[in-house]
Each structure stands twice: as structure tokens, then as C-alpha cells.
DRENBA-783729 format. One record per residue (C-alpha): y, x, z; residue in one letter; residue number from 1. Coordinates in Angstrom, 2 decimals, always signed. Each point is the difference from the previous one (the first is absolute). Layout:
// DRENBA-783729
v: Y; u: X; w: Z; residu: A; num: NUM
...
END
This chain:
// DRENBA-783729
v: -30.44; u: +124.90; w: +85.32; residu: M; num: 1
v: -3.01; u: +2.21; w: +0.86; residu: P; num: 2
v: -0.91; u: +2.50; w: -2.70; residu: L; num: 3
v: -3.46; u: -1.51; w: -0.44; residu: F; num: 4
v: +1.57; u: -3.37; w: -0.75; residu: A; num: 5
v: +2.00; u: +1.65; w: -2.77; residu: V; num: 6
v: -3.21; u: +1.41; w: -1.49; residu: L; num: 7
v: -1.65; u: -3.41; w: +0.15; residu: L; num: 8
v: +2.83; u: -1.44; w: -2.05; residu: C; num: 9
v: -0.96; u: +2.43; w: -2.77; residu: L; num: 10
v: -3.56; u: -1.36; w: -0.24; residu: I; num: 11
v: -0.11; u: -2.41; w: -2.94; residu: P; num: 12
v: -1.84; u: -3.25; w: +0.00; residu: S; num: 13
v: -3.05; u: -0.32; w: -2.22; residu: A; num: 14
v: +2.08; u: -1.79; w: -2.66; residu: S; num: 15
v: +2.57; u: +2.82; w: -0.06; residu: A; num: 16
v: -2.64; u: +2.67; w: -0.60; residu: A; num: 17
v: -2.00; u: -2.26; w: -2.30; residu: G; num: 18
v: +1.67; u: +0.62; w: -3.39; residu: P; num: 19
v: -0.35; u: +3.78; w: +0.26; residu: I; num: 20
v: -3.62; u: -0.16; w: +1.06; residu: L; num: 21
v: -0.79; u: -2.71; w: -2.55; residu: Q; num: 22
v: +1.41; u: +2.16; w: -2.79; residu: A; num: 23
v: -2.26; u: +2.87; w: +1.09; residu: L; num: 24
v: -3.01; u: -2.34; w: +0.14; residu: I; num: 25
v: +0.68; u: -1.27; w: -3.53; residu: D; num: 26
v: +0.31; u: +3.57; w: -1.28; residu: E; num: 27
v: -3.25; u: +1.04; w: +1.69; residu: A; num: 28
v: -1.91; u: -2.94; w: -1.47; residu: L; num: 29
v: +1.31; u: +0.91; w: -3.46; residu: R; num: 30
v: -0.49; u: +3.76; w: +0.12; residu: N; num: 31
v: -2.60; u: +0.95; w: +2.60; residu: N; num: 32
v: -2.99; u: +1.63; w: -1.76; residu: P; num: 33
v: -2.55; u: -1.37; w: +2.48; residu: E; num: 34
v: +1.11; u: -3.56; w: -0.78; residu: V; num: 35
v: +0.08; u: +0.74; w: -3.74; residu: A; num: 36
v: -3.52; u: +1.51; w: +0.10; residu: A; num: 37
v: -1.38; u: -3.00; w: +1.88; residu: A; num: 38
v: +1.70; u: -2.33; w: -2.50; residu: G; num: 39
v: -1.61; u: +1.80; w: -2.93; residu: K; num: 40
v: -3.40; u: -0.12; w: +1.71; residu: A; num: 41
v: +0.39; u: -3.77; w: +0.37; residu: Y; num: 42
v: +1.16; u: -0.32; w: -3.62; residu: Q; num: 43
v: -3.06; u: +1.92; w: -1.16; residu: A; num: 44
v: -2.31; u: -2.15; w: +2.12; residu: A; num: 45
v: +1.29; u: -3.19; w: -1.62; residu: T; num: 46
v: -1.32; u: +1.27; w: -3.34; residu: R; num: 47
v: -3.60; u: +0.38; w: +1.16; residu: R; num: 48
v: -0.94; u: -3.67; w: +0.09; residu: G; num: 49
v: +0.27; u: -0.53; w: -3.74; residu: R; num: 50
v: -2.00; u: +3.16; w: -0.65; residu: Q; num: 51
v: -3.00; u: -0.69; w: +2.22; residu: V; num: 52
v: -0.20; u: -3.71; w: -0.95; residu: S; num: 53
v: -0.03; u: +0.74; w: -3.74; residu: A; num: 54
v: -3.18; u: -0.07; w: -2.05; residu: L; num: 55
v: -1.74; u: +3.32; w: -0.64; residu: P; num: 56
v: +0.95; u: +1.70; w: -3.24; residu: E; num: 57
v: -1.60; u: -1.45; w: -3.11; residu: T; num: 58
v: -2.50; u: +2.31; w: -1.71; residu: M; num: 59
v: -0.11; u: +0.31; w: -3.79; residu: F; num: 60
v: -3.04; u: +1.61; w: -1.64; residu: S; num: 61
v: -0.41; u: +0.91; w: -3.68; residu: A; num: 62
v: -3.10; u: +1.52; w: -1.64; residu: G; num: 63
v: -2.74; u: -0.22; w: -2.53; residu: Y; num: 64
v: -3.78; u: +0.01; w: -0.30; residu: A; num: 65
v: -1.49; u: +1.75; w: -3.04; residu: S; num: 66
v: -3.50; u: +0.10; w: -1.49; residu: S; num: 67
v: -1.51; u: +2.99; w: -1.80; residu: G; num: 68
v: +3.13; u: +2.16; w: +0.20; residu: R; num: 69
v: +2.31; u: +0.90; w: +2.95; residu: P; num: 70
v: +3.35; u: -0.79; w: -1.65; residu: W; num: 71
v: +1.78; u: -3.36; w: +0.14; residu: P; num: 72
v: -1.16; u: -2.61; w: -2.46; residu: G; num: 73
v: -3.45; u: +1.51; w: -0.63; residu: A; num: 74
v: -2.40; u: -2.88; w: -0.60; residu: G; num: 75
v: +2.83; u: -2.54; w: +0.13; residu: L; num: 76
v: -1.01; u: -3.19; w: -1.84; residu: G; num: 77
v: -3.58; u: +1.24; w: -0.41; residu: V; num: 78
v: -1.31; u: +0.47; w: +3.53; residu: D; num: 79
v: +0.72; u: -2.84; w: +2.44; residu: P; num: 80
v: +0.55; u: +2.50; w: +2.83; residu: T; num: 81
v: +2.92; u: +1.72; w: -1.78; residu: S; num: 82
v: +3.49; u: -1.25; w: +0.75; residu: N; num: 83
v: +3.61; u: +0.96; w: +0.69; residu: I; num: 84
v: +1.94; u: -1.94; w: +2.61; residu: G; num: 85
v: +1.82; u: -0.21; w: +3.30; residu: F; num: 86
v: -0.27; u: -1.67; w: +3.41; residu: M; num: 87
v: +2.57; u: -1.13; w: +2.58; residu: V; num: 88
v: -1.07; u: -0.07; w: +3.66; residu: T; num: 89
v: +1.91; u: -1.55; w: +2.87; residu: Q; num: 90
v: -1.11; u: +0.34; w: +3.62; residu: E; num: 91
v: +0.71; u: -2.90; w: +2.37; residu: F; num: 92
v: -0.16; u: +0.35; w: +3.80; residu: P; num: 93
v: -1.73; u: -2.85; w: +1.80; residu: F; num: 94
v: +2.41; u: -2.97; w: +0.37; residu: P; num: 95
v: +2.33; u: +0.47; w: +2.97; residu: G; num: 96
v: -0.10; u: +3.78; w: +0.13; residu: K; num: 97
v: +3.15; u: +0.58; w: -2.05; residu: R; num: 98
v: +1.94; u: -2.51; w: +2.07; residu: E; num: 99
v: -1.13; u: +1.63; w: +3.24; residu: L; num: 100
v: +0.93; u: +3.46; w: -1.27; residu: R; num: 101
v: +3.46; u: -1.28; w: -0.89; residu: G; num: 102
v: +0.42; u: -1.59; w: +3.43; residu: K; num: 103
v: -1.10; u: +3.21; w: +1.71; residu: I; num: 104
v: +2.55; u: +2.01; w: -1.99; residu: A; num: 105
v: +2.75; u: -2.54; w: +0.71; residu: D; num: 106
v: -0.83; u: +0.09; w: +3.70; residu: T; num: 107
v: +0.16; u: +3.79; w: -0.05; residu: E; num: 108
v: +3.41; u: -0.30; w: -1.68; residu: A; num: 109
v: +1.14; u: -2.30; w: +2.80; residu: Q; num: 110
v: -1.10; u: +2.65; w: +2.50; residu: A; num: 111
v: +2.00; u: +2.59; w: -1.96; residu: E; num: 112
v: +3.01; u: -2.32; w: +0.21; residu: Y; num: 113
v: -0.33; u: -0.02; w: +3.77; residu: Q; num: 114
v: -0.04; u: +3.82; w: -0.10; residu: D; num: 115
v: +3.22; u: -0.21; w: -2.03; residu: Y; num: 116
v: +1.58; u: -2.29; w: +2.57; residu: R; num: 117
v: -1.19; u: +2.30; w: +2.78; residu: A; num: 118
v: +1.65; u: +2.96; w: -1.73; residu: A; num: 119
v: +3.27; u: -1.93; w: -0.27; residu: Q; num: 120
v: -0.08; u: -1.06; w: +3.64; residu: L; num: 121
v: -0.95; u: +3.49; w: +1.19; residu: A; num: 122
v: +2.84; u: +1.65; w: -1.93; residu: V; num: 123
v: +2.52; u: -2.55; w: +1.25; residu: V; num: 124
v: -1.22; u: +0.40; w: +3.58; residu: S; num: 125
v: +0.18; u: +3.80; w: -0.20; residu: R; num: 126
v: +3.46; u: -0.21; w: -1.53; residu: L; num: 127
v: +1.22; u: -2.33; w: +2.72; residu: K; num: 128
v: -1.44; u: +2.20; w: +2.73; residu: Q; num: 129
v: +1.58; u: +3.13; w: -1.52; residu: A; num: 130
v: +3.30; u: -1.89; w: -0.32; residu: Y; num: 131
v: -0.12; u: -1.11; w: +3.64; residu: Y; num: 132
v: -0.94; u: +3.49; w: +1.21; residu: R; num: 133
v: +2.88; u: +1.42; w: -2.02; residu: L; num: 134
v: +2.34; u: -2.56; w: +1.56; residu: G; num: 135
v: -1.30; u: +0.99; w: +3.42; residu: Y; num: 136
v: +0.88; u: +3.67; w: -0.57; residu: T; num: 137
v: +3.59; u: -0.95; w: -0.77; residu: Y; num: 138
v: +0.22; u: -2.30; w: +3.03; residu: A; num: 139
v: -1.60; u: +2.58; w: +2.31; residu: A; num: 140
v: +2.29; u: +2.75; w: -1.28; residu: M; num: 141
v: +3.00; u: -2.25; w: +0.67; residu: D; num: 142
v: -1.21; u: -0.49; w: +3.58; residu: V; num: 143
v: -0.54; u: +3.73; w: +0.55; residu: L; num: 144
v: +3.32; u: +0.99; w: -1.58; residu: N; num: 145
v: +1.82; u: -2.56; w: +2.12; residu: K; num: 146
v: -1.72; u: +1.24; w: +3.14; residu: N; num: 147
v: +0.53; u: +3.60; w: -1.08; residu: K; num: 148
v: +3.75; u: -0.66; w: +0.15; residu: D; num: 149
v: -0.45; u: -1.58; w: +3.41; residu: L; num: 150
v: -2.05; u: +2.96; w: +1.23; residu: L; num: 151
v: +2.63; u: +2.40; w: -1.32; residu: T; num: 152
v: +2.60; u: -1.87; w: +2.04; residu: R; num: 153
v: -2.26; u: +0.22; w: +3.03; residu: F; num: 154
v: -0.47; u: +3.75; w: -0.58; residu: L; num: 155
v: +3.76; u: +0.56; w: -0.09; residu: R; num: 156
v: +0.46; u: -1.86; w: +3.27; residu: I; num: 157
v: -2.77; u: +2.12; w: +1.54; residu: T; num: 158
v: +1.58; u: +3.23; w: -1.27; residu: E; num: 159
v: +3.36; u: -1.03; w: +1.47; residu: V; num: 160
v: -1.63; u: -0.79; w: +3.34; residu: R; num: 161
v: -1.87; u: +3.31; w: -0.13; residu: Y; num: 162
v: +3.23; u: +1.89; w: -0.68; residu: S; num: 163
v: +1.51; u: -1.40; w: +3.23; residu: V; num: 164
v: -3.20; u: +0.48; w: +1.99; residu: G; num: 165
v: -0.96; u: -3.70; w: +0.20; residu: S; num: 166
v: -3.18; u: +0.39; w: -2.09; residu: A; num: 167
v: -2.70; u: +2.63; w: -0.30; residu: S; num: 168
v: -0.70; u: +2.13; w: -3.03; residu: Q; num: 169
v: -3.44; u: -1.57; w: -0.08; residu: Q; num: 170
v: +1.61; u: -3.36; w: -0.79; residu: D; num: 171
v: +1.76; u: +1.54; w: -3.02; residu: V; num: 172
v: -3.28; u: +1.50; w: -1.24; residu: F; num: 173
v: -1.81; u: -3.32; w: +0.36; residu: K; num: 174
v: +2.66; u: -1.82; w: -2.02; residu: A; num: 175
v: -0.10; u: +2.68; w: -2.68; residu: Q; num: 176
v: -3.82; u: -0.25; w: -0.12; residu: T; num: 177
v: +0.13; u: -3.75; w: -0.50; residu: Q; num: 178
v: +2.52; u: +0.51; w: -2.80; residu: L; num: 179
v: -2.43; u: +2.41; w: -1.71; residu: A; num: 180
v: -2.84; u: -2.52; w: +0.44; residu: I; num: 181
v: +2.07; u: -2.63; w: -1.78; residu: L; num: 182
v: +0.50; u: +2.45; w: -2.85; residu: E; num: 183
v: -3.77; u: +0.50; w: -0.33; residu: T; num: 184
v: -0.55; u: -3.75; w: -0.17; residu: R; num: 185
v: +2.66; u: -0.29; w: -2.69; residu: L; num: 186
v: -1.73; u: +2.73; w: -2.01; residu: V; num: 187
v: -3.32; u: -1.88; w: +0.23; residu: Q; num: 188
v: +1.65; u: -3.25; w: -1.06; residu: L; num: 189
v: +1.64; u: +1.74; w: -2.94; residu: N; num: 190
v: -3.42; u: +1.22; w: -1.11; residu: R; num: 191
v: -1.45; u: -3.52; w: +0.32; residu: D; num: 192
v: +2.95; u: -1.37; w: -1.93; residu: Q; num: 193
v: -0.61; u: +2.30; w: -2.95; residu: Q; num: 194
v: -3.74; u: -0.74; w: +0.06; residu: A; num: 195
v: +0.61; u: -3.75; w: -0.13; residu: R; num: 196
v: +2.49; u: +0.44; w: -2.83; residu: Q; num: 197
v: -2.67; u: +1.92; w: -1.92; residu: A; num: 198
v: -2.61; u: -2.68; w: +0.75; residu: E; num: 199
v: +2.27; u: -2.74; w: -1.35; residu: I; num: 200
v: +0.72; u: +2.00; w: -3.17; residu: L; num: 201
v: -3.76; u: +0.47; w: -0.46; residu: S; num: 202
v: -0.70; u: -3.72; w: +0.37; residu: L; num: 203
v: +2.79; u: -0.76; w: -2.49; residu: L; num: 204
v: -1.51; u: +2.57; w: -2.41; residu: N; num: 205
v: +3.29; u: +1.86; w: -0.23; residu: R; num: 206
v: +0.02; u: +3.77; w: -0.60; residu: P; num: 207
v: -0.08; u: +2.02; w: +3.26; residu: P; num: 208
v: +3.36; u: +1.56; w: -0.87; residu: A; num: 209
v: +1.68; u: -3.42; w: -0.30; residu: S; num: 210
v: +2.87; u: -0.91; w: +2.26; residu: A; num: 211
v: -1.22; u: -1.56; w: +3.27; residu: P; num: 212
v: +0.45; u: -3.71; w: +0.54; residu: V; num: 213
v: +2.71; u: +0.72; w: +2.56; residu: G; num: 214
v: +0.61; u: -1.45; w: +3.42; residu: R; num: 215
v: -1.92; u: -3.18; w: +0.74; residu: V; num: 216
v: +0.19; u: -2.23; w: +3.03; residu: A; num: 217
v: -2.78; u: -1.01; w: +2.35; residu: L; num: 218
v: +0.24; u: -3.80; w: -0.14; residu: P; num: 219
v: -0.43; u: -2.34; w: +2.91; residu: K; num: 220
v: -2.67; u: -2.36; w: -1.31; residu: P; num: 221
v: -0.01; u: -3.74; w: +0.59; residu: P; num: 222
v: -2.46; u: -1.62; w: +2.32; residu: K; num: 223
v: -3.43; u: -0.42; w: -1.54; residu: L; num: 224
v: -0.46; u: -3.73; w: -0.52; residu: A; num: 225
v: -3.80; u: +0.18; w: -0.23; residu: R; num: 226
v: -2.65; u: -0.06; w: +2.66; residu: T; num: 227
v: -3.03; u: +2.25; w: -0.02; residu: L; num: 228
v: -2.11; u: -2.93; w: -1.25; residu: D; num: 229
v: +2.43; u: -0.45; w: -2.89; residu: D; num: 230
v: -0.47; u: +3.65; w: -0.92; residu: L; num: 231
v: -3.79; u: -0.35; w: +0.14; residu: Y; num: 232
v: +0.21; u: -2.98; w: -2.37; residu: A; num: 233
v: +2.35; u: +1.84; w: -2.38; residu: M; num: 234
v: -2.29; u: +3.03; w: -0.06; residu: A; num: 235
v: -3.11; u: -2.08; w: -0.68; residu: N; num: 236
v: +1.76; u: -1.71; w: -2.90; residu: G; num: 237
v: +2.07; u: +2.84; w: -1.47; residu: H; num: 238
v: -1.04; u: +3.45; w: +1.24; residu: A; num: 239
v: -1.26; u: +2.02; w: -2.99; residu: P; num: 240
v: -2.74; u: +1.72; w: +2.02; residu: M; num: 241
v: -1.47; u: -3.39; w: +0.95; residu: I; num: 242
v: +0.44; u: -1.45; w: -3.48; residu: Q; num: 243
v: -1.63; u: +3.05; w: -1.57; residu: R; num: 244
v: -3.07; u: -0.14; w: +2.25; residu: E; num: 245
v: -0.36; u: -3.71; w: -0.75; residu: Q; num: 246
v: +0.00; u: +0.76; w: -3.72; residu: R; num: 247
v: -2.65; u: +2.69; w: +0.54; residu: I; num: 248
v: -2.22; u: -2.53; w: +1.78; residu: V; num: 249
v: +0.41; u: -2.42; w: -2.90; residu: L; num: 250
v: -0.64; u: +2.75; w: -2.53; residu: R; num: 251
v: -3.27; u: +0.98; w: +1.67; residu: N; num: 252
v: -1.09; u: -3.64; w: +0.17; residu: Q; num: 253
v: +0.57; u: -0.32; w: -3.74; residu: L; num: 254
v: -1.86; u: +3.27; w: -0.57; residu: A; num: 255
v: -2.95; u: -1.42; w: +1.95; residu: T; num: 256
v: -0.05; u: -3.04; w: -2.28; residu: N; num: 257
v: +0.11; u: +2.31; w: -3.02; residu: L; num: 258
v: -2.92; u: +2.02; w: +1.36; residu: A; num: 259
v: -2.02; u: -3.22; w: +0.29; residu: R; num: 260
v: +0.82; u: -0.78; w: -3.64; residu: K; num: 261
v: -1.71; u: +3.26; w: -0.97; residu: D; num: 262
v: -3.35; u: -1.69; w: +0.70; residu: F; num: 263
v: +0.64; u: -1.94; w: -3.21; residu: Y; num: 264
v: -0.32; u: +1.68; w: -3.42; residu: P; num: 265
v: +2.82; u: +1.04; w: -2.29; residu: D; num: 266
v: -0.74; u: -0.58; w: -3.67; residu: Y; num: 267
v: +1.04; u: +1.19; w: -3.44; residu: S; num: 268
v: +0.35; u: -1.99; w: -3.23; residu: V; num: 269
v: -0.48; u: +1.84; w: -3.27; residu: S; num: 270
v: +0.52; u: -1.21; w: -3.55; residu: G; num: 271
v: -0.52; u: +1.93; w: -3.24; residu: G; num: 272
v: +0.07; u: -0.17; w: -3.79; residu: Y; num: 273
v: -2.29; u: +2.09; w: -2.27; residu: F; num: 274
v: +0.20; u: +0.36; w: -3.76; residu: N; num: 275
v: -3.48; u: +0.07; w: -1.58; residu: M; num: 276
v: +0.98; u: +0.92; w: -3.56; residu: G; num: 277
v: -1.55; u: -2.46; w: -2.44; residu: G; num: 278
v: -1.74; u: -1.86; w: +2.79; residu: M; num: 279
v: +1.66; u: -2.74; w: +2.10; residu: P; num: 280
v: +2.45; u: +1.26; w: +2.66; residu: D; num: 281
v: -1.34; u: +0.26; w: +3.52; residu: M; num: 282
v: +1.80; u: -1.14; w: +3.18; residu: Y; num: 283
v: -0.88; u: +0.74; w: +3.62; residu: Q; num: 284
v: +0.96; u: -1.59; w: +3.32; residu: L; num: 285
v: -1.33; u: +1.32; w: +3.27; residu: R; num: 286
v: +0.54; u: -0.50; w: +3.76; residu: V; num: 287
v: -0.93; u: +2.82; w: +2.44; residu: D; num: 288
v: -0.20; u: -0.41; w: +3.78; residu: F; num: 289
v: +0.32; u: +2.67; w: +2.69; residu: K; num: 290
v: -2.68; u: -0.89; w: +2.51; residu: L; num: 291
v: +0.80; u: +1.04; w: +3.61; residu: P; num: 292
v: -3.46; u: +1.43; w: +0.57; residu: T; num: 293
v: +1.24; u: +2.45; w: +2.67; residu: S; num: 294
v: +1.46; u: -2.69; w: +2.26; residu: F; num: 295
v: -1.99; u: +1.24; w: +3.03; residu: F; num: 296
v: +1.59; u: +3.45; w: -0.23; residu: R; num: 297
v: +3.34; u: -0.75; w: -1.64; residu: K; num: 298
v: +1.40; u: -3.54; w: +0.15; residu: Q; num: 299
v: -1.25; u: -0.86; w: +3.47; residu: R; num: 300
v: +1.36; u: +3.27; w: +1.40; residu: A; num: 301
v: +3.34; u: -0.70; w: -1.71; residu: A; num: 302
v: +0.25; u: -3.41; w: +1.69; residu: V; num: 303
v: -0.83; u: +1.52; w: +3.38; residu: E; num: 304
v: +2.60; u: +2.71; w: -0.55; residu: E; num: 305
v: +2.74; u: -2.50; w: -0.82; residu: Q; num: 306
v: -0.97; u: -2.21; w: +2.94; residu: A; num: 307
v: +0.38; u: +3.01; w: +2.30; residu: A; num: 308
v: +3.41; u: +0.74; w: -1.56; residu: L; num: 309
v: +1.11; u: -3.57; w: +0.70; residu: V; num: 310
v: -0.95; u: +0.44; w: +3.65; residu: S; num: 311
v: +1.77; u: +3.37; w: +0.10; residu: Q; num: 312
v: +3.18; u: -1.49; w: -1.55; residu: A; num: 313
v: +0.05; u: -2.82; w: +2.54; residu: R; num: 314
v: -0.30; u: +2.50; w: +2.85; residu: R; num: 315
v: +2.77; u: +2.09; w: -1.54; residu: A; num: 316
v: +2.19; u: -3.11; w: -0.19; residu: L; num: 317
v: -0.73; u: -0.75; w: +3.65; residu: E; num: 318
v: +0.81; u: +3.58; w: +1.03; residu: A; num: 319
v: +3.24; u: -0.03; w: -1.99; residu: T; num: 320
v: +1.05; u: -3.29; w: +1.57; residu: A; num: 321
v: -0.71; u: +1.30; w: +3.50; residu: Q; num: 322
v: +1.87; u: +3.25; w: -0.63; residu: S; num: 323
v: +2.96; u: -1.87; w: -1.45; residu: L; num: 324
v: +0.09; u: -2.42; w: +2.94; residu: A; num: 325
v: +0.11; u: +2.92; w: +2.43; residu: F; num: 326
v: +2.77; u: +1.77; w: -1.91; residu: R; num: 327
v: +2.01; u: -3.21; w: -0.22; residu: L; num: 328
v: -0.24; u: -0.58; w: +3.73; residu: K; num: 329
v: +0.76; u: +3.63; w: +0.80; residu: D; num: 330
v: +3.20; u: +0.02; w: -2.06; residu: D; num: 331
v: +0.95; u: -3.49; w: +1.14; residu: Y; num: 332
v: -0.24; u: +1.13; w: +3.63; residu: L; num: 333
v: +2.02; u: +3.10; w: -0.86; residu: M; num: 334
v: +2.64; u: -2.19; w: -1.60; residu: Y; num: 335
v: +0.21; u: -2.34; w: +3.01; residu: E; num: 336
v: -0.02; u: +2.81; w: +2.57; residu: T; num: 337
v: +2.60; u: +2.10; w: -1.82; residu: S; num: 338
v: +2.17; u: -3.08; w: -0.51; residu: Q; num: 339
v: +0.00; u: -0.73; w: +3.73; residu: R; num: 340
v: +0.61; u: +3.64; w: +0.92; residu: L; num: 341
v: +2.82; u: +0.22; w: -2.52; residu: M; num: 342
v: +1.68; u: -3.06; w: +1.52; residu: D; num: 343
v: -0.33; u: +1.50; w: +3.48; residu: L; num: 344
v: +1.47; u: +3.34; w: -1.09; residu: Y; num: 345
v: +2.85; u: -1.67; w: -1.90; residu: E; num: 346
v: +1.00; u: -2.61; w: +2.58; residu: K; num: 347
v: -0.81; u: +1.65; w: +3.33; residu: T; num: 348
v: -1.34; u: +3.53; w: +0.19; residu: V; num: 349
v: +2.34; u: +1.89; w: -2.31; residu: V; num: 350
v: +3.24; u: -1.74; w: +1.06; residu: P; num: 351
v: -0.80; u: +0.56; w: +3.67; residu: Q; num: 352
v: -0.95; u: +3.66; w: -0.51; residu: S; num: 353
v: +3.20; u: +0.51; w: -2.02; residu: S; num: 354
v: +2.12; u: -1.51; w: +2.78; residu: L; num: 355
v: -1.82; u: +2.12; w: +2.60; residu: A; num: 356
v: +0.74; u: +3.15; w: -1.98; residu: L; num: 357
v: +3.66; u: -0.84; w: -0.51; residu: E; num: 358
v: +0.37; u: -0.75; w: +3.71; residu: S; num: 359
v: -1.77; u: +3.19; w: +1.10; residu: S; num: 360
v: +1.98; u: +2.09; w: -2.50; residu: L; num: 361
v: +3.28; u: -1.31; w: +1.41; residu: A; num: 362
v: -1.21; u: +0.66; w: +3.55; residu: S; num: 363
v: -1.13; u: +3.51; w: -1.00; residu: Y; num: 364
v: +3.49; u: +0.84; w: -1.19; residu: S; num: 365
v: +1.40; u: -0.58; w: +3.47; residu: N; num: 366
v: -2.95; u: +1.62; w: +1.76; residu: G; num: 367
v: -1.58; u: -3.06; w: +1.62; residu: S; num: 368
v: -3.28; u: +0.27; w: -2.01; residu: V; num: 369
v: -2.09; u: +3.12; w: -0.54; residu: D; num: 370
v: -0.90; u: +1.52; w: -3.36; residu: F; num: 371
v: -3.69; u: -0.93; w: +0.11; residu: L; num: 372
v: +0.77; u: -3.71; w: +0.40; residu: S; num: 373
v: +2.26; u: +0.00; w: -3.05; residu: V; num: 374
v: -2.50; u: +1.97; w: -2.09; residu: L; num: 375
v: -2.83; u: -2.34; w: +0.99; residu: T; num: 376
v: +2.07; u: -3.04; w: -0.98; residu: N; num: 377
v: +0.91; u: +1.65; w: -3.28; residu: Y; num: 378
v: -3.59; u: +0.87; w: -0.95; residu: L; num: 379
v: -1.15; u: -3.48; w: +1.00; residu: T; num: 380
v: +2.59; u: -1.66; w: -2.20; residu: M; num: 381
v: -0.84; u: +2.20; w: -3.00; residu: V; num: 382
v: -3.72; u: -0.77; w: +0.38; residu: D; num: 383
v: +0.63; u: -3.73; w: +0.28; residu: F; num: 384
v: +2.25; u: -0.05; w: -3.06; residu: E; num: 385
v: -2.59; u: +1.91; w: -2.01; residu: M; num: 386
v: -2.71; u: -2.34; w: +1.32; residu: N; num: 387
v: +1.99; u: -2.98; w: -1.28; residu: Y; num: 388
v: +0.03; u: +1.36; w: -3.55; residu: Y; num: 389
v: -3.66; u: +1.00; w: +0.23; residu: E; num: 390
v: -0.91; u: -3.59; w: +0.91; residu: E; num: 391
v: +2.26; u: -1.29; w: -2.79; residu: L; num: 392
v: -1.89; u: +2.30; w: -2.38; residu: L; num: 393
v: -3.35; u: -1.24; w: +1.34; residu: N; num: 394
v: +1.01; u: -3.62; w: -0.61; residu: V; num: 395
v: +0.87; u: +0.74; w: -3.62; residu: N; num: 396
v: -3.16; u: +2.07; w: -0.58; residu: L; num: 397
v: -2.20; u: -2.71; w: +1.50; residu: A; num: 398
v: +1.60; u: -2.63; w: -2.24; residu: L; num: 399
v: -0.52; u: +2.15; w: -3.10; residu: A; num: 400
v: -3.69; u: +0.46; w: +0.82; residu: R; num: 401
v: -0.45; u: -3.70; w: +0.85; residu: L; num: 402
v: +1.46; u: -0.97; w: -3.38; residu: E; num: 403
v: -2.41; u: +2.32; w: -1.79; residu: E; num: 404
v: -3.03; u: -1.34; w: +1.87; residu: M; num: 405
v: +1.08; u: -3.63; w: -0.40; residu: A; num: 406
v: +0.27; u: +0.51; w: -3.75; residu: G; num: 407
v: +3.74; u: -0.48; w: -0.48; residu: T; num: 408
v: +2.76; u: +2.45; w: -0.88; residu: I; num: 409
v: +2.42; u: -1.85; w: +2.27; residu: S; num: 410
v: -0.49; u: -2.79; w: +2.53; residu: F; num: 411
v: +3.44; u: -1.37; w: -0.91; residu: E; num: 412
v: -0.74; u: -0.02; w: -3.75; residu: Q; num: 413
v: -3.41; u: -1.60; w: +0.57; residu: E; num: 414
v: +1.52; u: -2.71; w: +2.21; residu: A; num: 415
v: +2.61; u: -0.85; w: -2.64; residu: S; num: 416
v: -2.57; u: -0.69; w: -2.72; residu: K; num: 417
END
């Protein structure tokens, strides 16, 4: 069996890698501080509606009026202007204002909830992408280590041929150079591996000195069962960025209605009791109105401002939808292209290049093929094998980003609901 076929057997299916990745996702959703902060912001926003829709605070006033002397009770029972009493005043916004303020706050809370969902989706997407990149480093290092052994074998054959005068010293140097190049690529992959481990620990909110998550596999994902139109529909119905902008439009529409209500007066109702000493007690009831006398400068400008904000929010929604549609199509095309390339590498290109190398290596041993032909076949096979895993990585990354933009943590989980 060709060596590349052995490596392919080590690639798990999506279901095999699923439990490990799902456990990491669950941990991130529980512990990630970005998700927790967004959740608290949403929780705080849900408390605003009851505050802004409540009546203004009741005012209690106590005092006295005296006659002839400045102290309390002077003239009480003798002069009809002397009294001791209190008043209670309650302000009432014009009918409908409190309800609108509550709806505005509730709509803002719904927008905060979409920010919370966006934070969850973003963390899950970043975790998946870090996981897949980490899996790629392990797969790529396996390819390079396997081919490093093959190149070492090739170098030994070249050294033997050089010792008997059948190969030039230049051939030995070229093989040794390629071996050193493989080492440099392994060093770079090792650095990437440690960086991805650190990224995963950060997303899980584990201490930096924690043990790494260990070796993970780069899964071979299932075929995406959705068309691009399906993804557009999912995004329009579920994507937090779309949902949030829709809530902002609604919020500004409600704020416009509230600004129109400000043309109507708020009013206050006051009631009081006054002790008159020996005279009959006195009671007072009064209604005060706030007249919007500055409506040309204040209320009308407020309505115009909110109307402009409604227009701005609609344009922002349109821009967000267009941007999301582009990103969806871009990643969908990446998924499709990488999927086709991956199939070509797996079924045709890599097996054929592996057979060509094995054939040329056997012919080189008996002197029927020159060194350059074998080296070219070797480098070609290594590049094709690495290209296969790069396309496999691209497929997984594209799926992770598509899930985030479509508003679901997993296409498979969403389909099972």
C-alpha cells in the first residue's frame, strides 16, 4: 500500500473527531470571558424595560405658612393664611409614552441578545478553526516525517552510488540540502502547533501554563447538504448580525413614534392636606401641564433626527446583508473548490505521483534513471501530499465560517432539530 494511503487511513471521519471537538466547544461556551461578558450585557439590558416604563418618582412636600412670626404655627387658627400641611405630587407622561419607552428598551435588549449569540458563534468558529489548524500541523508533520525517512533512504543510495563513482558529489549535496529544507518546514510547523495550542487554551479560558489539549486530528468533513440559496435563507433568518440590525431599525422606528408623542404635554397631579388650627382643615388638588412651547426648536428637530436614524439603520441593514451575502458566497466557493481539489489529490494526483516516485527510485538504484528525475518526482509528491492536507484544512475552515455566518454552531445539529 502506498505510504500516502496509510496516512489517509489515519484521517478520522467527522463523527470520529466530533466528541473531542464538541467537548471543547461546550467548555468554551461555559468559560470563555467574551461569551460571559456578552451574556451579562444582555442580562443587564433585560432590566431596562421595567425602569424606563415606570412612573416618575412620587414627590412628597411638607411645610407651613405662618403669619406675624417666622416659626411654625404662628398665626395658626387666627389668620386664614397660616397652616401646616403636606402635598403629594405625581407626574404622568402623556398616554403611550411609557409603553413606547418600554418597547424601545425591550428592542434594545433583543439587539443585545443578538450580540450575545454573535459572541457565542464567533468563539465557536475561532475554536473550530484553531482546532482544524492544529490538526493540520500534526497531519503535515506526519507527511514531512514520512518523506524525511524516504529522502534519507534516497540519500543513502546516492552516497553509495557516489562511493563507486556512479553519482556526482553534487547529487549528494542536493539530497542533503533537501533534507535540511524538510527540517526547516518541521520547525515552522512545530511553532504553528504551539501557537494553535495556546490559542485553544485562551478560548477555553484555561491558564497559559495549563497542559495542552494534545494531539487532535484534522477531520474529513461530510458533504455540505445545503445550496448557496439555502445558506442565504438561513442567514437572513438566523444570522445575529442581520437580526441585530433589524432590531435597530425597529428600535429607531419606535423612537420616532416617541418623539412625536413629545408634541403632547406631560402632566402632574398634586393633592395636599393643610391643618388650619381652630379653623376648618383645608385640602388642595391641582393638575399641572408641561406645554411643549418649544416644539419648533425641540420636538420637531427630535422627530427629524429619529427619522434620519431610521433611514440610517435601514441602510446599515442593507449593507450588512450585502456584506454577509458576499462572505457566504466566497466561503461557499472556497468549500466547493477545495472539496474538488481534495478529491483530485486523493484519488488521482497523489497516488500517481507516489507510484512515479517509487518507480523512479527503483530505476535509480540500478542506474537507469538520473538523480534529477528522482529528486523532481520526490519534491512533486511531497508538494502534492501537502496540498491535499491544505485543501482539507480549507474545507474545514470554510465550513466553520459558513456556520458562523448562517447563525448555527453546527449544520448537523441545526438539521437534527
